[in-house]
Biopython code that builds the backbone (N, CA, C, O; Angstrom):
import numpy as np
from Bio.PDB.StructureBuilder import StructureBuilder

atoms = [
    (1, "MET", "N", (-21.109, -13.408, -41.164)),
    (1, "MET", "CA", (-20.839, -12.510, -40.062)),
    (1, "MET", "C", (-20.938, -11.082, -40.604)),
    (1, "MET", "O", (-20.308, -10.743, -41.606)),
    (2, "ASP", "N", (-21.731, -10.257, -39.933)),
    (2, "ASP", "CA", (-21.854, -8.870, -40.393)),
    (2, "ASP", "C", (-20.735, -8.013, -39.807)),
    (2, "ASP", "O", (-19.963, -8.470, -38.965)),
    (3, "SER", "N", (-20.662, -6.770, -40.264)),
    (3, "SER", "CA", (-19.549, -5.897, -39.851)),
    (3, "SER", "C", (-19.569, -5.591, -38.364)),
    (3, "SER", "O", (-18.517, -5.389, -37.757)),
    (4, "GLN", "N", (-20.767, -5.555, -37.766)),
    (4, "GLN", "CA", (-20.845, -5.286, -36.329)),
    (4, "GLN", "C", (-20.236, -6.447, -35.538)),
    (4, "GLN", "O", (-19.516, -6.222, -34.565)),
    (5, "ASP", "N", (-20.520, -7.687, -35.950)),
    (5, "ASP", "CA", (-19.922, -8.852, -35.290)),
    (5, "ASP", "C", (-18.409, -8.853, -35.463)),
    (5, "ASP", "O", (-17.665, -9.126, -34.520)),
    (6, "ALA", "N", (-17.964, -8.547, -36.671)),
    (6, "ALA", "CA", (-16.526, -8.516, -36.944)),
    (6, "ALA", "C", (-15.843, -7.446, -36.100)),
    (6, "ALA", "O", (-14.750, -7.667, -35.579)),
    (7, "SER", "N", (-16.478, -6.299, -35.967)),
    (7, "SER", "CA", (-15.915, -5.203, -35.179)),
    (7, "SER", "C", (-15.799, -5.601, -33.707)),
    (7, "SER", "O", (-14.770, -5.362, -33.075)),
    (8, "TRP", "N", (-16.842, -6.199, -33.171)),
    (8, "TRP", "CA", (-16.853, -6.624, -31.773)),
    (8, "TRP", "C", (-15.748, -7.655, -31.532)),
    (8, "TRP", "O", (-15.023, -7.578, -30.540)),
    (9, "LYS", "N", (-15.630, -8.608, -32.437)),
    (9, "LYS", "CA", (-14.614, -9.649, -32.282)),
    (9, "LYS", "C", (-13.206, -9.071, -32.403)),
    (9, "LYS", "O", (-12.298, -9.509, -31.696)),
    (10, "ALA", "N", (-13.018, -8.111, -33.273)),
    (10, "ALA", "CA", (-11.702, -7.478, -33.426)),
    (10, "ALA", "C", (-11.316, -6.731, -32.157)),
    (10, "ALA", "O", (-10.163, -6.784, -31.729)),
    (11, "VAL", "N", (-12.274, -6.038, -31.557)),
    (11, "VAL", "CA", (-12.013, -5.314, -30.308)),
    (11, "VAL", "C", (-11.658, -6.306, -29.197)),
    (11, "VAL", "O", (-10.719, -6.076, -28.435)),
    (12, "ALA", "N", (-12.407, -7.403, -29.107)),
    (12, "ALA", "CA", (-12.139, -8.414, -28.079)),
    (12, "ALA", "C", (-10.766, -9.047, -28.286)),
    (12, "ALA", "O", (-10.017, -9.233, -27.327)),
    (13, "ASP", "N", (-10.435, -9.377, -29.523)),
    (13, "ASP", "CA", (-9.118, -9.961, -29.819)),
    (13, "ASP", "C", (-7.991, -8.995, -29.469)),
    (13, "ASP", "O", (-6.968, -9.402, -28.918)),
    (14, "ALA", "N", (-8.179, -7.727, -29.787)),
    (14, "ALA", "CA", (-7.159, -6.716, -29.482)),
    (14, "ALA", "C", (-6.970, -6.575, -27.975)),
    (14, "ALA", "O", (-5.844, -6.436, -27.497)),
    (15, "LYS", "N", (-8.068, -6.612, -27.233)),
    (15, "LYS", "CA", (-7.979, -6.489, -25.774)),
    (15, "LYS", "C", (-7.261, -7.696, -25.177)),
    (15, "LYS", "O", (-6.413, -7.535, -24.299)),
    (16, "ARG", "N", (-7.589, -8.904, -25.644)),
    (16, "ARG", "CA", (-6.903, -10.105, -25.157)),
    (16, "ARG", "C", (-5.404, -10.031, -25.452)),
    (16, "ARG", "O", (-4.584, -10.393, -24.609)),
    (17, "ALA", "N", (-5.056, -9.570, -26.630)),
    (17, "ALA", "CA", (-3.640, -9.443, -27.002)),
    (17, "ALA", "C", (-2.934, -8.416, -26.122)),
    (17, "ALA", "O", (-1.794, -8.632, -25.711)),
    (18, "ALA", "N", (-3.603, -7.302, -25.832)),
    (18, "ALA", "CA", (-3.012, -6.264, -24.984)),
    (18, "ALA", "C", (-2.781, -6.784, -23.569)),
    (18, "ALA", "O", (-1.755, -6.494, -22.954)),
    (19, "ILE", "N", (-3.724, -7.540, -23.065)),
    (19, "ILE", "CA", (-3.583, -8.105, -21.719)),
    (19, "ILE", "C", (-2.423, -9.097, -21.693)),
    (19, "ILE", "O", (-1.623, -9.094, -20.757)),
    (20, "LEU", "N", (-2.333, -9.934, -22.707)),
    (20, "LEU", "CA", (-1.259, -10.925, -22.751)),
    (20, "LEU", "C", (0.116, -10.261, -22.794)),
    (20, "LEU", "O", (1.060, -10.750, -22.173)),
    (21, "THR", "N", (0.232, -9.167, -23.511)),
    (21, "THR", "CA", (1.531, -8.488, -23.576)),
    (21, "THR", "C", (1.903, -7.844, -22.242)),
    (21, "THR", "O", (3.076, -7.561, -22.002)),
    (22, "ALA", "N", (0.923, -7.611, -21.376)),
    (22, "ALA", "CA", (1.200, -7.039, -20.058)),
    (22, "ALA", "C", (1.672, -8.099, -19.058)),
    (22, "ALA", "O", (2.184, -7.764, -17.990)),
    (23, "ILE", "N", (1.500, -9.368, -19.407)),
    (23, "ILE", "CA", (1.917, -10.464, -18.528)),
    (23, "ILE", "C", (3.377, -10.792, -18.826)),
    (23, "ILE", "O", (3.740, -10.984, -19.986)),
    (24, "PRO", "N", (4.221, -10.857, -17.792)),
    (24, "PRO", "CA", (5.628, -11.197, -18.035)),
    (24, "PRO", "C", (5.750, -12.495, -18.842)),
    (24, "PRO", "O", (4.995, -13.445, -18.635)),
    (25, "GLU", "N", (6.694, -12.512, -19.743)),
    (25, "GLU", "CA", (6.863, -13.658, -20.641)),
    (25, "GLU", "C", (7.019, -14.975, -19.883)),
    (25, "GLU", "O", (6.491, -16.004, -20.305)),
    (26, "GLU", "N", (7.739, -14.942, -18.773)),
    (26, "GLU", "CA", (7.960, -16.183, -18.020)),
    (26, "GLU", "C", (6.686, -16.694, -17.340)),
    (26, "GLU", "O", (6.651, -17.834, -16.877)),
    (27, "TRP", "N", (5.658, -15.876, -17.277)),
    (27, "TRP", "CA", (4.374, -16.293, -16.711)),
    (27, "TRP", "C", (3.367, -16.689, -17.788)),
    (27, "TRP", "O", (2.283, -17.176, -17.465)),
    (28, "GLN", "N", (3.702, -16.493, -19.038)),
    (28, "GLN", "CA", (2.766, -16.813, -20.118)),
    (28, "GLN", "C", (2.748, -18.318, -20.366)),
    (28, "GLN", "O", (3.782, -18.986, -20.354)),
    (29, "LEU", "N", (1.549, -18.824, -20.590)),
    (29, "LEU", "CA", (1.377, -20.247, -20.845)),
    (29, "LEU", "C", (1.547, -20.538, -22.330)),
    (29, "LEU", "O", (0.929, -19.886, -23.171)),
    (30, "ALA", "N", (2.385, -21.516, -22.647)),
    (30, "ALA", "CA", (2.620, -21.883, -24.043)),
    (30, "ALA", "C", (1.411, -22.614, -24.620)),
    (30, "ALA", "O", (1.091, -22.459, -25.798)),
    (31, "HIS", "N", (0.750, -23.401, -23.799)),
    (31, "HIS", "CA", (-0.404, -24.181, -24.249)),
    (31, "HIS", "C", (-1.555, -23.955, -23.286)),
    (31, "HIS", "O", (-1.420, -24.160, -22.080)),
    (32, "LEU", "N", (-2.673, -23.536, -23.821)),
    (32, "LEU", "CA", (-3.874, -23.384, -23.002)),
    (32, "LEU", "C", (-4.764, -24.588, -23.242)),
    (32, "LEU", "O", (-5.227, -24.796, -24.364)),
    (33, "PRO", "N", (-5.012, -25.384, -22.215)),
    (33, "PRO", "CA", (-5.844, -26.566, -22.406)),
    (33, "PRO", "C", (-7.303, -26.181, -22.641)),
    (33, "PRO", "O", (-7.770, -25.136, -22.187)),
    (34, "SER", "N", (-7.998, -27.038, -23.352)),
    (34, "SER", "CA", (-9.429, -26.809, -23.553)),
    (34, "SER", "C", (-10.161, -27.241, -22.286)),
    (34, "SER", "O", (-9.615, -28.001, -21.487)),
    (35, "PRO", "N", (-11.388, -26.767, -22.095)),
    (35, "PRO", "CA", (-12.165, -27.208, -20.927)),
    (35, "PRO", "C", (-12.387, -28.722, -20.920)),
    (35, "PRO", "O", (-12.558, -29.322, -19.859)),
    (36, "GLN", "N", (-12.386, -29.334, -22.098)),
    (36, "GLN", "CA", (-12.544, -30.787, -22.165)),
    (36, "GLN", "C", (-11.277, -31.492, -21.658)),
    (36, "GLN", "O", (-11.359, -32.537, -21.012)),
    (37, "GLU", "N", (-10.114, -30.916, -21.955)),
    (37, "GLU", "CA", (-8.852, -31.499, -21.494)),
    (37, "GLU", "C", (-8.700, -31.370, -19.981)),
    (37, "GLU", "O", (-8.320, -32.320, -19.295)),
    (38, "VAL", "N", (-9.004, -30.185, -19.480)),
    (38, "VAL", "CA", (-8.836, -29.895, -18.053)),
    (38, "VAL", "C", (-10.060, -29.117, -17.574)),
    (38, "VAL", "O", (-10.083, -27.888, -17.648)),
    (39, "PRO", "N", (-11.078, -29.827, -17.084)),
    (39, "PRO", "CA", (-12.293, -29.129, -16.652)),
    (39, "PRO", "C", (-12.110, -28.288, -15.382)),
    (39, "PRO", "O", (-12.870, -27.350, -15.145)),
    (40, "ASP", "N", (-11.104, -28.623, -14.569)),
    (40, "ASP", "CA", (-10.846, -27.877, -13.333)),
    (40, "ASP", "C", (-9.393, -27.404, -13.353)),
    (40, "ASP", "O", (-8.471, -28.201, -13.174)),
    (41, "VAL", "N", (-9.197, -26.107, -13.572)),
    (41, "VAL", "CA", (-7.836, -25.565, -13.667)),
    (41, "VAL", "C", (-7.313, -25.050, -12.326)),
    (41, "VAL", "O", (-6.249, -24.435, -12.267)),
    (42, "THR", "N", (-8.048, -25.298, -11.269)),
    (42, "THR", "CA", (-7.583, -24.899, -9.941)),
    (42, "THR", "C", (-6.734, -26.021, -9.353)),
    (42, "THR", "O", (-6.534, -27.055, -9.991)),
    (43, "GLY", "N", (-6.250, -25.821, -8.168)),
    (43, "GLY", "CA", (-5.531, -26.872, -7.456)),
    (43, "GLY", "C", (-4.288, -27.359, -8.170)),
    (43, "GLY", "O", (-3.419, -26.570, -8.542)),
    (44, "ASP", "N", (-4.210, -28.675, -8.360)),
    (44, "ASP", "CA", (-3.009, -29.295, -8.925)),
    (44, "ASP", "C", (-2.624, -28.723, -10.279)),
    (44, "ASP", "O", (-1.438, -28.556, -10.561)),
    (45, "PHE", "N", (-3.599, -28.423, -11.115)),
    (45, "PHE", "CA", (-3.268, -27.952, -12.455)),
    (45, "PHE", "C", (-2.514, -26.627, -12.406)),
    (45, "PHE", "O", (-1.438, -26.510, -12.992)),
    (46, "ILE", "N", (-3.059, -25.636, -11.721)),
    (46, "ILE", "CA", (-2.408, -24.319, -11.689)),
    (46, "ILE", "C", (-1.110, -24.366, -10.887)),
    (46, "ILE", "O", (-0.180, -23.604, -11.151)),
    (47, "GLN", "N", (-1.055, -25.265, -9.910)),
    (47, "GLN", "CA", (0.141, -25.355, -9.072)),
    (47, "GLN", "C", (1.379, -25.790, -9.842)),
    (47, "GLN", "O", (2.497, -25.484, -9.426)),
    (48, "GLN", "N", (1.207, -26.495, -10.954)),
    (48, "GLN", "CA", (2.379, -26.938, -11.721)),
    (48, "GLN", "C", (3.184, -25.766, -12.287)),
    (48, "GLN", "O", (4.346, -25.928, -12.657)),
    (49, "TYR", "N", (2.563, -24.594, -12.351)),
    (49, "TYR", "CA", (3.229, -23.409, -12.890)),
    (49, "TYR", "C", (3.799, -22.503, -11.796)),
    (49, "TYR", "O", (4.415, -21.481, -12.096)),
    (50, "LEU", "N", (3.595, -22.875, -10.532)),
    (50, "LEU", "CA", (4.033, -22.050, -9.402)),
    (50, "LEU", "C", (5.101, -22.768, -8.593)),
    (50, "LEU", "O", (5.136, -23.997, -8.541)),
    (51, "THR", "N", (5.961, -21.996, -7.969)),
    (51, "THR", "CA", (6.951, -22.583, -7.064)),
    (51, "THR", "C", (6.243, -22.999, -5.773)),
    (51, "THR", "O", (5.164, -22.491, -5.470)),
    (52, "PRO", "N", (6.839, -23.916, -5.012)),
    (52, "PRO", "CA", (6.238, -24.285, -3.727)),
    (52, "PRO", "C", (6.009, -23.068, -2.822)),
    (52, "PRO", "O", (5.009, -23.001, -2.107)),
    (53, "GLN", "N", (6.935, -22.113, -2.856)),
    (53, "GLN", "CA", (6.788, -20.909, -2.027)),
    (53, "GLN", "C", (5.576, -20.087, -2.468)),
    (53, "GLN", "O", (4.819, -19.606, -1.626)),
    (54, "LYS", "N", (5.388, -19.924, -3.767)),
    (54, "LYS", "CA", (4.238, -19.158, -4.261)),
    (54, "LYS", "C", (2.926, -19.862, -3.931)),
    (54, "LYS", "O", (1.925, -19.206, -3.642)),
    (55, "ILE", "N", (2.927, -21.177, -3.972)),
    (55, "ILE", "CA", (1.727, -21.930, -3.592)),
    (55, "ILE", "C", (1.421, -21.684, -2.119)),
    (55, "ILE", "O", (0.278, -21.412, -1.752)),
    (56, "LYS", "N", (2.451, -21.782, -1.279)),
    (56, "LYS", "CA", (2.275, -21.574, 0.159)),
    (56, "LYS", "C", (1.700, -20.181, 0.436)),
    (56, "LYS", "O", (0.783, -20.029, 1.243)),
    (57, "ILE", "N", (2.240, -19.187, -0.231)),
    (57, "ILE", "CA", (1.786, -17.809, -0.020)),
    (57, "ILE", "C", (0.353, -17.627, -0.495)),
    (57, "ILE", "O", (-0.479, -17.090, 0.237)),
    (58, "THR", "N", (0.055, -18.068, -1.706)),
    (58, "THR", "CA", (-1.273, -17.804, -2.276)),
    (58, "THR", "C", (-2.375, -18.651, -1.655)),
    (58, "THR", "O", (-3.557, -18.354, -1.829)),
    (59, "GLU", "N", (-2.003, -19.688, -0.942)),
    (59, "GLU", "CA", (-3.016, -20.490, -0.264)),
    (59, "GLU", "C", (-3.131, -20.150, 1.221)),
    (59, "GLU", "O", (-3.943, -20.739, 1.935)),
    (60, "ALA", "N", (-2.329, -19.213, 1.677)),
    (60, "ALA", "CA", (-2.388, -18.785, 3.078)),
    (60, "ALA", "C", (-3.573, -17.843, 3.290)),
    (60, "ALA", "O", (-3.995, -17.135, 2.376)),
    (61, "ASP", "N", (-4.095, -17.853, 4.511)),
    (61, "ASP", "CA", (-5.167, -16.899, 4.821)),
    (61, "ASP", "C", (-4.550, -15.546, 5.199)),
    (61, "ASP", "O", (-3.335, -15.424, 5.357)),
    (62, "ALA", "N", (-5.400, -14.551, 5.336)),
    (62, "ALA", "CA", (-4.934, -13.183, 5.596)),
    (62, "ALA", "C", (-4.138, -13.079, 6.895)),
    (62, "ALA", "O", (-3.167, -12.326, 6.969)),
    (63, "VAL", "N", (-4.541, -13.823, 7.910)),
    (63, "VAL", "CA", (-3.837, -13.779, 9.193)),
    (63, "VAL", "C", (-2.399, -14.288, 9.025)),
    (63, "VAL", "O", (-1.457, -13.678, 9.530)),
    (64, "LYS", "N", (-2.240, -15.398, 8.320)),
    (64, "LYS", "CA", (-0.898, -15.962, 8.122)),
    (64, "LYS", "C", (-0.041, -15.040, 7.254)),
    (64, "LYS", "O", (1.151, -14.874, 7.511)),
    (65, "ILE", "N", (-0.644, -14.446, 6.232)),
    (65, "ILE", "CA", (0.112, -13.520, 5.382)),
    (65, "ILE", "C", (0.594, -12.330, 6.206)),
    (65, "ILE", "O", (1.748, -11.918, 6.093)),
    (66, "THR", "N", (-0.283, -11.784, 7.028)),
    (66, "THR", "CA", (0.083, -10.649, 7.877)),
    (66, "THR", "C", (1.194, -11.035, 8.848)),
    (66, "THR", "O", (2.165, -10.299, 9.019)),
    (67, "LYS", "N", (1.043, -12.189, 9.478)),
    (67, "LYS", "CA", (2.050, -12.664, 10.437)),
    (67, "LYS", "C", (3.406, -12.848, 9.753)),
    (67, "LYS", "O", (4.433, -12.408, 10.269)),
    (68, "ASN", "N", (3.401, -13.498, 8.598)),
    (68, "ASN", "CA", (4.669, -13.792, 7.924)),
    (68, "ASN", "C", (5.321, -12.562, 7.307)),
    (68, "ASN", "O", (6.546, -12.504, 7.209)),
    (69, "THR", "N", (4.537, -11.588, 6.893)),
    (69, "THR", "CA", (5.154, -10.357, 6.380)),
    (69, "THR", "C", (5.627, -9.483, 7.539)),
    (69, "THR", "O", (6.669, -8.835, 7.449)),
    (70, "SER", "N", (4.868, -9.468, 8.612)),
    (70, "SER", "CA", (5.271, -8.669, 9.779)),
    (70, "SER", "C", (6.561, -9.192, 10.401)),
    (70, "SER", "O", (7.386, -8.414, 10.881)),
    (71, "SER", "N", (6.729, -10.504, 10.391)),
    (71, "SER", "CA", (7.929, -11.104, 10.993)),
    (71, "SER", "C", (9.130, -11.083, 10.046)),
    (71, "SER", "O", (10.249, -11.391, 10.454)),
    (72, "GLY", "N", (8.900, -10.725, 8.802)),
    (72, "GLY", "CA", (9.989, -10.697, 7.831)),
    (72, "GLY", "C", (10.226, -12.021, 7.125)),
    (72, "GLY", "O", (11.138, -12.141, 6.307)),
    (73, "GLN", "N", (9.396, -13.026, 7.446)),
    (73, "GLN", "CA", (9.544, -14.324, 6.779)),
    (73, "GLN", "C", (9.226, -14.188, 5.283)),
    (73, "GLN", "O", (9.895, -14.796, 4.446)),
    (74, "TRP", "N", (8.216, -13.398, 4.957)),
    (74, "TRP", "CA", (7.871, -13.099, 3.570)),
    (74, "TRP", "C", (7.963, -11.590, 3.384)),
    (74, "TRP", "O", (7.625, -10.830, 4.291)),
    (75, "THR", "N", (8.414, -11.158, 2.227)),
    (75, "THR", "CA", (8.417, -9.722, 1.939)),
    (75, "THR", "C", (7.113, -9.353, 1.237)),
    (75, "THR", "O", (6.434, -10.206, 0.664)),
    (76, "ALA", "N", (6.783, -8.083, 1.294)),
    (76, "ALA", "CA", (5.583, -7.607, 0.602)),
    (76, "ALA", "C", (5.713, -7.836, -0.903)),
    (76, "ALA", "O", (4.734, -8.167, -1.571)),
    (77, "VAL", "N", (6.910, -7.660, -1.427)),
    (77, "VAL", "CA", (7.146, -7.885, -2.861)),
    (77, "VAL", "C", (6.919, -9.356, -3.206)),
    (77, "VAL", "O", (6.290, -9.672, -4.216)),
    (78, "GLU", "N", (7.431, -10.246, -2.369)),
    (78, "GLU", "CA", (7.274, -11.683, -2.597)),
    (78, "GLU", "C", (5.794, -12.083, -2.603)),
    (78, "GLU", "O", (5.361, -12.863, -3.451)),
    (79, "VAL", "N", (5.031, -11.550, -1.663)),
    (79, "VAL", "CA", (3.600, -11.850, -1.582)),
    (79, "VAL", "C", (2.870, -11.287, -2.797)),
    (79, "VAL", "O", (2.034, -11.965, -3.395)),
    (80, "THR", "N", (3.185, -10.060, -3.155)),
    (80, "THR", "CA", (2.543, -9.428, -4.307)),
    (80, "THR", "C", (2.843, -10.194, -5.588)),
    (80, "THR", "O", (1.942, -10.451, -6.386)),
    (81, "GLU", "N", (4.100, -10.558, -5.786)),
    (81, "GLU", "CA", (4.470, -11.308, -6.991)),
    (81, "GLU", "C", (3.782, -12.668, -7.045)),
    (81, "GLU", "O", (3.367, -13.108, -8.117)),
    (82, "ALA", "N", (3.658, -13.331, -5.912)),
    (82, "ALA", "CA", (3.000, -14.639, -5.886)),
    (82, "ALA", "C", (1.542, -14.517, -6.332)),
    (82, "ALA", "O", (1.069, -15.300, -7.155)),
    (83, "PHE", "N", (0.839, -13.528, -5.782)),
    (83, "PHE", "CA", (-0.567, -13.353, -6.158)),
    (83, "PHE", "C", (-0.718, -12.869, -7.600)),
    (83, "PHE", "O", (-1.642, -13.285, -8.300)),
    (84, "CYS", "N", (0.173, -12.003, -8.041)),
    (84, "CYS", "CA", (0.120, -11.537, -9.437)),
    (84, "CYS", "C", (0.387, -12.684, -10.403)),
    (84, "CYS", "O", (-0.266, -12.787, -11.442)),
    (85, "HIS", "N", (1.335, -13.540, -10.068)),
    (85, "HIS", "CA", (1.649, -14.682, -10.926)),
    (85, "HIS", "C", (0.438, -15.608, -11.030)),
    (85, "HIS", "O", (0.048, -16.010, -12.126)),
    (86, "ARG", "N", (-0.145, -15.940, -9.893)),
    (86, "ARG", "CA", (-1.307, -16.840, -9.907)),
    (86, "ARG", "C", (-2.474, -16.209, -10.659)),
    (86, "ARG", "O", (-3.170, -16.895, -11.408)),
    (87, "ALA", "N", (-2.693, -14.922, -10.468)),
    (87, "ALA", "CA", (-3.779, -14.230, -11.171)),
    (87, "ALA", "C", (-3.526, -14.189, -12.674)),
    (87, "ALA", "O", (-4.455, -14.349, -13.466)),
    (88, "ALA", "N", (-2.276, -13.976, -13.066)),
    (88, "ALA", "CA", (-1.944, -13.949, -14.499)),
    (88, "ALA", "C", (-2.200, -15.306, -15.140)),
    (88, "ALA", "O", (-2.693, -15.378, -16.266)),
    (89, "LEU", "N", (-1.872, -16.370, -14.441)),
    (89, "LEU", "CA", (-2.145, -17.712, -14.955)),
    (89, "LEU", "C", (-3.646, -17.934, -15.104)),
    (89, "LEU", "O", (-4.115, -18.395, -16.145)),
    (90, "ALA", "N", (-4.387, -17.605, -14.063)),
    (90, "ALA", "CA", (-5.839, -17.792, -14.105)),
    (90, "ALA", "C", (-6.473, -16.954, -15.207)),
    (90, "ALA", "O", (-7.380, -17.412, -15.902)),
    (91, "HIS", "N", (-5.999, -15.741, -15.362)),
    (91, "HIS", "CA", (-6.559, -14.852, -16.382)),
    (91, "HIS", "C", (-6.367, -15.436, -17.780)),
    (91, "HIS", "O", (-7.267, -15.355, -18.616)),
    (92, "GLN", "N", (-5.221, -16.013, -18.031)),
    (92, "GLN", "CA", (-4.975, -16.618, -19.340)),
    (92, "GLN", "C", (-5.898, -17.806, -19.586)),
    (92, "GLN", "O", (-6.306, -18.055, -20.721)),
    (93, "MET", "N", (-6.221, -18.527, -18.540)),
    (93, "MET", "CA", (-7.057, -19.719, -18.687)),
    (93, "MET", "C", (-8.521, -19.390, -18.926)),
    (93, "MET", "O", (-9.239, -20.159, -19.566)),
    (94, "VAL", "N", (-8.963, -18.254, -18.415)),
    (94, "VAL", "CA", (-10.380, -17.898, -18.580)),
    (94, "VAL", "C", (-10.598, -16.780, -19.584)),
    (94, "VAL", "O", (-11.737, -16.475, -19.938)),
    (95, "GLY", "N", (-9.493, -16.154, -20.055)),
    (95, "GLY", "CA", (-9.562, -14.986, -20.920)),
    (95, "GLY", "C", (-10.206, -15.253, -22.232)),
    (95, "GLY", "O", (-10.326, -14.346, -23.056)),
]
sb = StructureBuilder()
sb.init_structure("model")
sb.init_model(0)
sb.init_chain("A")
sb.init_seg("    ")
for serial, (resi, resn, name, xyz) in enumerate(atoms, 1):
    if name == "N":
        sb.init_residue(resn, " ", resi, " ")
    sb.init_atom(name, np.array(xyz, "f"), 0.0, 1.0, " ", f" {name:<3s}", serial, name[0])
structure = sb.get_structure()
């Protein structure tokens, strides 16, 4: 490996580490499965890390989200946290 390859890999590793530190500890995955272990990380796999409420929110369409936040059934913070949590999980799996 030449110095240019080493430099590129060091930058990529540093960026991955910086992103991981920005994810709340309780959302960090202790074990990242290989693509051979889990070829599809959507659906049931990712849902094991989410509460039923977060699953309901993140699988709702825009109309339902608007209706439920407008009626006070869901708060904007609750919706934002649900989507951020799911995105943080997905990011770790593909990062």
